[in-house]
C-alpha positions in Angstrom: -104.1 -76.8 125.1 -102.0 -74.1 126.9 -102.2 -70.6 125.5 -99.0 -68.8 125.1 -99.8 -66.4 127.9 -99.8 -69.5 130.2 -96.3 -70.6 129.3 -93.0 -69.6 130.8 -90.6 -69.2 128.0 -87.8 -67.1 129.1 -84.6 -68.8 130.6 -84.5 -66.0 133.3 -87.9 -66.7 134.5 -87.2 -70.6 134.8 -84.0 -69.8 136.7 -85.8 -67.4 139.0 -88.6 -69.8 139.8 -86.0 -72.7 140.4 -83.9 -70.5 142.7 -86.4 -68.6 144.7 -89.6 -70.7 144.5 -90.8 -73.6 146.8 -89.7 -77.1 145.4 -91.1 -80.6 145.7 -89.6 -83.9 144.5 -91.9 -86.7 143.9 -91.4 -89.8 141.8 -90.7 -88.9 138.2 -90.7 -85.0 138.8 -89.1 -81.9 140.3 -91.8 -79.1 140.6 -90.9 -75.7 141.6 -93.6 -72.9 142.2 -93.3 -69.0 142.8 -96.0 -66.5 142.9 -96.3 -63.9 140.3 -97.8 -60.6 139.5 -99.2 -61.7 135.9 -102.9 -62.4 137.2 -102.7 -65.8 135.8 -100.5 -69.1 135.9 -97.4 -69.4 133.7 -96.1 -73.1 133.2 -92.7 -74.0 132.1 -91.7 -77.6 131.2 -88.1 -78.5 130.9 -87.3 -82.0 129.7 -83.7 -83.0 129.8 -81.9 -85.3 127.2 -81.5 -87.7 129.9 -85.3 -88.6 129.5 -84.7 -89.5 125.9 -84.3 -88.5 122.1 -86.4 -85.6 120.8 -89.6 -87.6 120.1 -89.7 -88.9 123.4 -89.2 -85.5 124.9 -92.1 -83.9 122.9 -94.3 -86.7 124.1 -93.5 -86.3 127.7 -94.2 -82.5 127.2 -97.7 -83.1 125.5 -98.4 -85.7 128.4 -97.6 -83.1 131.1 -99.8 -80.5 129.2 -102.7 -83.0 129.2 -102.2 -83.5 132.9 -102.2 -79.8 133.6 -105.4 -79.2 131.6 -107.2 -81.7 134.3 -106.1 -79.4 137.2 -107.4 -75.9 138.2 -104.3 -74.3 138.2 -104.3 -71.8 135.3 -106.5 -69.3 137.3 -103.8 -69.1 140.1 -101.0 -66.3 140.3 -98.2 -68.6 140.1 -95.3 -69.6 137.9 -94.6 -73.4 137.8 -91.6 -75.2 136.6 -91.9 -78.8 135.9 -88.9 -81.1 135.3 -89.7 -84.8 134.5 -87.0 -87.2 135.4 -86.2 -90.4 133.5 -88.3 -92.4 135.9 -91.2 -90.7 134.5 -91.1 -93.2 131.4 -91.7 -96.0 133.7 -94.7 -95.1 135.2 -98.1 -94.9 133.7 -100.0 -91.9 132.8 -102.3 -92.3 135.8 -99.4 -92.8 138.1 -97.7 -89.6 136.7 -100.9 -87.8 136.9 -101.4 -88.6 140.6 -97.7 -87.9 141.3 -97.9 -84.3 139.7 -101.1 -83.7 141.7 -99.3 -84.6 144.9 -96.5 -82.3 144.2 -98.8 -79.3 143.3 -100.9 -80.0 146.5 -97.7 -80.0 148.4 -96.6 -76.6 147.1 -100.1 -75.1 146.9 -101.3 -76.3 150.3 -103.8 -78.7 149.0 -105.7 -76.2 146.6 -105.3 -78.4 143.6 -108.5 -80.6 142.5 
């Protein structure tokens, strides 16, 4: 479960991370990371209508939050935007987990466990 202080909620912040941050594309995701001055990580998840209807999008968001809980990311001073692609639904949870880990490792120089 992610606390509210660990969520990116503002559209301007999303846009800033996407425009100025480092990006990585892996199977099922686009991940963007930018350092922040907050003292903790903030994570934003944006699921497009291309992925599915509302019920599917909520399930995808929940799965991604569960994946993030397995990583040691929340202590870092970063903003992360995760955008799952429609191919996210074709992969298993484990495959999506390893893809997300791969993307975060690329962007954070291998510091994600």
